[in-house]
C-alpha positions as CSV (number, residue, x, y, z in Angstrom):
1,X,116.2,-31.3,30.0
2,X,116.5,-28.8,27.1
3,X,117.5,-25.3,28.0
4,X,114.8,-22.6,27.9
5,X,114.4,-20.8,24.6
6,X,116.1,-17.3,24.8
7,X,113.6,-14.4,24.9
8,X,115.1,-13.0,21.7
9,X,114.1,-16.2,19.8
10,X,110.5,-16.3,20.9
11,X,108.0,-16.2,18.0
12,X,106.9,-12.6,17.3
13,X,109.9,-10.8,18.9
14,X,112.2,-10.4,15.8
15,X,109.2,-9.3,13.8
16,X,108.3,-6.6,16.3
17,X,111.9,-5.3,16.3
18,X,111.8,-5.0,12.5
19,X,108.5,-3.2,12.6
20,X,109.8,-0.7,15.1
21,X,113.0,-0.2,13.2
22,X,111.1,0.3,9.9
23,X,108.8,2.7,11.6
24,X,111.7,4.9,12.7
25,X,113.3,4.6,9.2
26,X,110.1,5.7,7.5
27,X,109.7,8.6,9.9
28,X,113.3,9.7,9.1
29,X,112.7,9.2,5.4
30,X,109.6,11.4,5.4
31,X,111.3,14.0,7.4
32,X,114.2,14.0,4.8
33,X,111.6,14.4,2.0
34,X,110.3,17.5,3.7
35,X,113.8,18.9,4.1
36,X,114.7,18.3,0.4
37,X,117.3,15.7,1.4
38,X,115.3,13.0,-0.5
39,X,114.0,14.2,-3.9
40,X,112.3,12.7,-6.9
41,X,114.0,13.9,-10.2
42,X,112.3,14.7,-13.5
43,X,112.7,11.1,-14.7
44,X,110.9,9.7,-11.6
45,X,114.0,8.4,-9.9
46,X,114.4,8.9,-6.1
47,X,117.7,10.3,-4.9
48,X,119.4,11.3,-1.6
49,X,121.2,14.7,-1.9
50,X,124.5,14.1,-0.2
51,X,126.9,16.9,0.9
52,X,130.5,16.8,2.1
53,X,131.2,16.2,5.8
54,X,130.8,19.5,7.7
55,X,131.1,20.5,11.3
56,X,128.7,23.4,12.1
57,X,130.1,24.0,15.6
58,X,133.7,24.2,14.3
59,X,132.6,26.5,11.5
60,X,131.0,28.9,14.0
61,X,133.9,28.7,16.3
62,X,136.4,29.7,13.6
63,X,134.3,32.4,12.0
64,X,134.9,35.0,14.6
65,X,133.0,35.7,17.8
66,X,130.1,38.0,18.5
67,X,131.4,39.6,21.7
68,X,132.9,43.2,22.0
69,X,134.2,44.5,25.3
70,X,132.8,41.5,27.0
71,X,129.2,41.9,25.8
72,X,127.1,40.6,22.9
73,X,127.6,42.6,19.7
74,X,124.4,42.6,17.5
75,X,126.3,43.6,14.3
76,X,128.8,40.8,14.8
77,X,126.1,38.3,15.6
78,X,124.1,39.3,12.5
79,X,127.2,38.9,10.4
80,X,127.8,35.4,11.9
81,X,124.2,34.3,11.2
82,X,124.5,35.6,7.6
83,X,127.8,33.7,7.1
84,X,126.2,30.5,8.4
85,X,123.2,30.9,6.2
86,X,125.5,31.4,3.2
87,X,127.5,28.3,4.0
88,X,124.2,26.4,4.4
89,X,123.1,27.4,0.9
90,X,126.6,26.6,-0.5
91,X,126.4,23.1,1.0
92,X,122.9,22.5,-0.5
93,X,124.0,23.8,-3.9
94,X,127.0,21.5,-3.9
95,X,125.0,18.4,-2.9
96,X,125.5,15.3,-5.1
97,X,122.6,12.9,-5.8
98,X,122.8,9.3,-4.7
99,X,120.1,7.3,-6.5
100,X,117.9,4.9,-4.5
101,X,117.5,1.9,-6.9
102,X,114.2,0.2,-7.1
103,X,112.6,-2.7,-9.0
104,X,110.1,-2.1,-11.7
105,X,106.8,-1.1,-10.2
106,X,103.2,-0.6,-11.4
107,X,102.1,3.0,-11.9
108,X,101.2,4.5,-8.6
109,X,103.2,2.2,-6.5
110,X,106.7,3.5,-7.4
111,X,107.3,5.3,-4.1
112,X,106.3,2.3,-2.0
113,X,108.5,-0.1,-4.0
114,X,111.4,2.4,-3.7
115,X,110.7,2.8,0.0
116,X,110.8,-1.0,0.5
117,X,114.1,-1.1,-1.2
118,X,115.4,1.7,1.0
119,X,114.3,-0.1,4.2
120,X,116.3,-3.1,3.3
121,X,119.5,-1.2,2.5
122,X,121.7,-0.5,5.5
123,X,124.0,1.6,3.2
124,X,121.1,3.9,2.2
125,X,119.9,4.0,5.8
126,X,123.3,5.3,6.9
127,X,123.5,7.8,4.0
128,X,120.2,9.3,5.0
129,X,121.9,10.6,8.1
130,X,122.6,13.5,5.8
131,X,119.5,14.8,7.4
132,X,121.4,15.4,10.6
133,X,123.7,17.8,8.8
134,X,120.7,19.9,7.7
135,X,119.3,19.8,11.1
136,X,122.6,20.9,12.6
137,X,122.4,24.1,10.5
138,X,118.9,24.8,11.6
139,X,119.7,24.1,15.2
140,X,122.7,26.4,15.3
141,X,120.9,29.2,13.5
142,X,118.0,29.0,16.0
143,X,120.6,29.0,18.8
144,X,122.3,32.1,17.5
145,X,119.0,33.9,16.9
146,X,117.9,33.1,20.4
147,X,121.1,34.7,21.7
148,X,120.4,37.7,19.5
149,X,116.9,38.1,20.9
150,X,118.3,37.9,24.4
151,X,121.0,40.5,23.7
152,X,118.4,42.9,22.1
153,X,116.1,42.4,25.1
154,X,118.9,43.0,27.6
155,X,120.1,46.0,25.8
156,X,116.6,47.5,25.7
157,X,116.0,46.7,29.4
158,X,119.4,48.3,30.3
159,X,118.6,51.4,28.2
160,X,115.2,51.8,30.0
161,X,116.9,51.6,33.3
162,X,119.6,54.1,32.5
163,X,117.1,56.6,31.0
164,X,115.0,56.2,34.2
165,X,118.0,57.3,36.2
166,X,119.0,60.1,33.8
167,X,115.5,61.6,33.8
168,X,115.1,61.3,37.6
169,X,112.2,58.8,37.4
170,X,114.5,56.6,39.6
171,X,116.0,58.8,42.3
172,X,119.7,58.0,42.6
173,X,120.9,59.3,46.0
174,X,122.3,57.4,49.0
175,X,119.8,54.8,47.9
176,X,117.9,54.2,44.6
177,X,114.1,54.6,44.8
178,X,111.0,54.9,42.7
179,X,108.1,56.9,44.0
180,X,104.6,56.7,42.4
181,X,101.0,57.3,43.2
182,X,98.5,54.5,43.7
183,X,94.9,55.5,44.3
184,X,96.0,58.8,45.8
185,X,98.6,57.1,48.1
186,X,102.3,57.7,47.6
187,X,104.2,54.5,47.3
188,X,108.0,54.2,47.5
189,X,109.9,51.2,46.1
190,X,113.6,50.8,47.1
191,X,115.6,49.3,44.3
192,X,118.9,49.6,46.2
193,X,119.9,50.2,49.8
194,X,123.0,49.1,51.8
195,X,121.2,46.2,53.4
196,X,120.8,44.4,50.1
197,X,123.2,41.6,49.1
198,X,125.0,43.9,46.6
199,X,123.8,47.2,48.1
200,X,127.3,48.6,48.0
201,X,127.3,48.5,44.2
202,X,124.8,51.4,43.8
203,X,122.9,51.4,40.5
204,X,124.1,47.9,39.7
205,X,122.0,46.5,42.6
206,X,119.1,48.6,41.5
207,X,119.4,47.3,38.0
208,X,119.3,43.7,39.2
209,X,116.1,44.5,41.0
210,X,114.7,46.4,38.1
211,X,115.0,43.4,35.9
212,X,112.9,41.2,38.1
213,X,110.5,43.7,39.6
214,X,106.7,43.6,39.1
215,X,105.8,44.1,35.5
216,X,103.1,46.7,36.2
217,X,105.5,48.9,38.2
218,X,108.3,48.4,35.7
219,X,105.9,49.5,32.9
220,X,105.0,52.6,35.0
221,X,108.8,53.5,35.2
222,X,109.3,53.0,31.5
223,X,106.2,55.1,30.5
224,X,107.1,57.9,32.9
225,X,110.7,57.9,31.5
226,X,109.4,58.3,28.0
227,X,107.1,61.2,29.0
228,X,110.0,63.0,30.7
229,X,112.4,62.4,27.8
230,X,109.8,64.0,25.5
231,X,109.1,66.8,28.0
232,X,105.5,65.7,28.4
233,X,103.3,66.5,31.4
234,X,105.1,69.7,32.3
235,X,108.5,68.2,33.0
236,X,110.8,71.1,32.1
237,X,114.3,70.8,30.6
238,X,115.8,72.6,33.6
239,X,114.7,69.8,35.9
240,X,116.3,67.2,33.7
241,X,119.4,69.4,33.4
242,X,119.7,69.6,37.2
243,X,119.6,65.8,37.4
244,X,122.2,65.4,34.7
245,X,124.5,67.9,36.4
246,X,124.2,66.1,39.7
247,X,125.0,62.8,38.2
248,X,127.9,64.4,36.3
249,X,129.4,65.7,39.5
250,X,129.0,62.4,41.5
251,X,129.3,59.4,39.2
252,X,133.2,59.4,38.9
253,X,133.5,59.2,42.7
254,X,130.7,56.6,43.1
255,X,132.3,54.3,40.5
256,X,135.7,54.7,42.1
257,X,134.2,53.6,45.4
258,X,132.4,50.6,43.9
259,X,135.6,49.5,42.2
260,X,137.5,49.9,45.4
261,X,135.0,47.8,47.3
262,X,135.0,45.2,44.6
263,X,138.5,45.2,43.2
264,X,140.2,42.8,40.8
265,X,140.2,40.0,43.4
266,X,136.4,40.1,43.4
267,X,134.5,37.9,40.8
268,X,132.0,40.8,40.6
269,X,134.6,43.3,39.5
270,X,134.6,42.6,35.8
271,X,130.7,42.7,35.6
272,X,130.6,45.9,37.6
273,X,133.2,47.4,35.3
274,X,131.2,46.5,32.2
275,X,128.0,47.8,33.7
276,X,129.4,51.2,34.7
277,X,131.2,51.5,31.4
278,X,127.8,51.0,29.7
279,X,126.2,53.4,32.2
280,X,128.7,56.2,31.4
281,X,128.6,55.7,27.7
282,X,124.8,55.9,27.8
283,X,125.1,59.0,30.0
284,X,127.3,60.8,27.6
285,X,124.9,60.1,24.7
286,X,122.0,61.3,26.9
287,X,123.8,64.5,27.8
288,X,124.5,65.3,24.1
289,X,120.8,64.7,23.3
290,X,119.7,67.0,26.0
291,X,122.2,69.7,25.0
292,X,121.1,69.6,21.3
């Protein structure tokens, strides 16, 4: 008996594979047209704009980081994005055209004839992977811009928290609390106490809770902090001054205690050190503003 015909040789299967392959190639080709990788010149010839091999990840890695003192530096990140964009334009400007040959065609059918020629040319198919280089630039720029937005957001959130402490909106005593009025009833939210997982880190634990707290309450804290900073609603400078003086007298001892409880052997030590360095830097700036 003859052996069964392999599935790959059954009528219709090779045609289907070719159709699917061509569908993918056409989609890639149209995408390349949109990106300016495939262009039609002034004489009506179609060309693939080819650049030299370029590793976007390696370029970014050797262009200098965007961290300063262990945290994201917006200025460095902006410089890195600008450098990447300049290199992208340089690559595009230095692209060399590779013509896609085509047979003579009737008016109006030139593109289809050229496309048919492209579909049957593995060399051109491979060359069109130039598109991946362009996409690598776009992907890396989007990635860096997302990091930038995250840093800006975190910096803003941290600043809101620090100012809430400095103005007394968040009370920083043996625990950190926020007190507000809701329909005439006093409500107290504890952002830090010694029973919490990182309760012995003081304001750091409070900040972790501040980041994830209910948006409505968080907005109340920020709004009240702005009012106090601008001396609105009768909050007098003397009240802010008393809060600042109390923090000034206590923070060095508090930070020393947190560092002792979470020394260099603790994975949290470095993060705590960064946080309280930021805290004290922001505090010094706040004091200067209050004194001026």
